[in-house]
Every structure is written in C-alpha cells, then in structure tokens.
ROBA-307036 format. One record per residue (C-alpha): residue in three letters; z, y, x negated. Coordinates in steps of 0.1 Angstrom, whole numbers, plus 5000, padded with zeros to 4 digits. Example, Ala and Ser with C-alpha at 12.3 -4.5 7.8 and 13.67 -1.06 7.14 Angstrom:
% ROBA-307036
Ala507849554877Ser507149894863
This chain:
% ROBA-307036
Met044082833804Val045683173796Thr048783243814Ser049783593825Phe052683593799Glu050183523770Ala047883803783Ile050684053784Lys051983943750Asn048483983734Phe048084323750Phe050884473729Arg049784313696Lys048284513668Arg044484523668Ala042684273646Thr039684503641Ile039084873633Leu037485143655Tyr034285193635Pro032985463628Glu036185663634Glu038085443610Lys036485333578Ile037585073553Glu037485183516Pro035584933495Ser037584723470Ala037684823434Thr035184553425Phe032584653451Arg029184693436Gly027284963454Met024085173449Leu022785273415Ser022385623403Phe020385733373Glu020686043351Arg017386103334Ser018786353308Leu020786063292Cys017985803292Ile016385733258Gly013685503272Cys014785193253Gly013684963281Leu016784733279Cys017484773316Trp014184643329Arg014084363303Val017384213314Cys017084263352Pro017083913368Ala015484033400Ser012684233384Ala013984533404Ile013384783375Lys009884883364Gln009085103335Asp007285433341Arg006285723320Asp006886093325Asp006686403302Lys009886283283Gly008485933277Ala009385593291Arg011985573319Pro013085313345Val012385323382Phe014785123403Leu013484933433Leu016584893454Asp014884673480Arg014684403453Cys018084483436Ile020784213438Phe023484463426Cys024484253396His024784573376Ile023684413343Cys021584723338Val024684943341Glu026484733315Ile023584713290Cys022585083290Pro023485223256Lys023685583268Lys025285513302Ala022385673320Ile022685423348Lys025785443368Ala027285233396Ser028685383427Arg030785243455Asp028385373481Arg026885133505Gly023185143511Ser021985303542Leu019485173567Val015985293560Met012585253578Asp010485313547Lys010885113514Ser009685403493Ser012985573499Leu014685283482Arg013485393447Val015785563423Lys013785773398
C-alpha cells in the first residue's frame, strides 16, 4: 500500500520517460537505419543483391544498365550491402523508417 509520504516523494522525482514527440532521443552511433542509394555511383556489379541474407534486393535494368532495387519491407538492416558496395553507392542513414500503408513506398530505387 502506498503511503502519502511515498506519493509525495515520487511526485518530485525526475521523470523516467520523455514527452514524445516534443522531446526526441537521438539514436546511438551504432543504430542501423534506412538505406539510401545513389544511382550515379552504381556500376551494376550485383554484389549487393548476391550477399543479401534476406533477399531484400532485386536486380533491375534501366537505361544505364543493371541496378539494385531495395525492398525495405524485407530488409533486416544488416547493412552487408553497404559494406560490400565497391563504389559506396549504398549508404546507411540513422533515420528510422516511417509508418506506411502501401508496401510499394518501401522500395528504394
């Protein structure tokens, strides 16, 4: 049973939570967020889709040749593709994914 003394004591303590969305926590330095892709740097080698353990990258063709398409609804954010890309065309961000109602918006081309 909580006594009035304990209730008053806890009333003046520092909050254990934050007031989201007014206050936001910065992600840690090791946080793995959304992927971004810069087509001008891509040489179409296909290493990224070959090493993806979640099969979240498929190969597509455009006027410049082969290029990856990232399916973020399948991505496990291991970022192996970021590490293996020889031209650094795939970049990792610290952005969290947003809620979407349509899976087609989760494709990075």
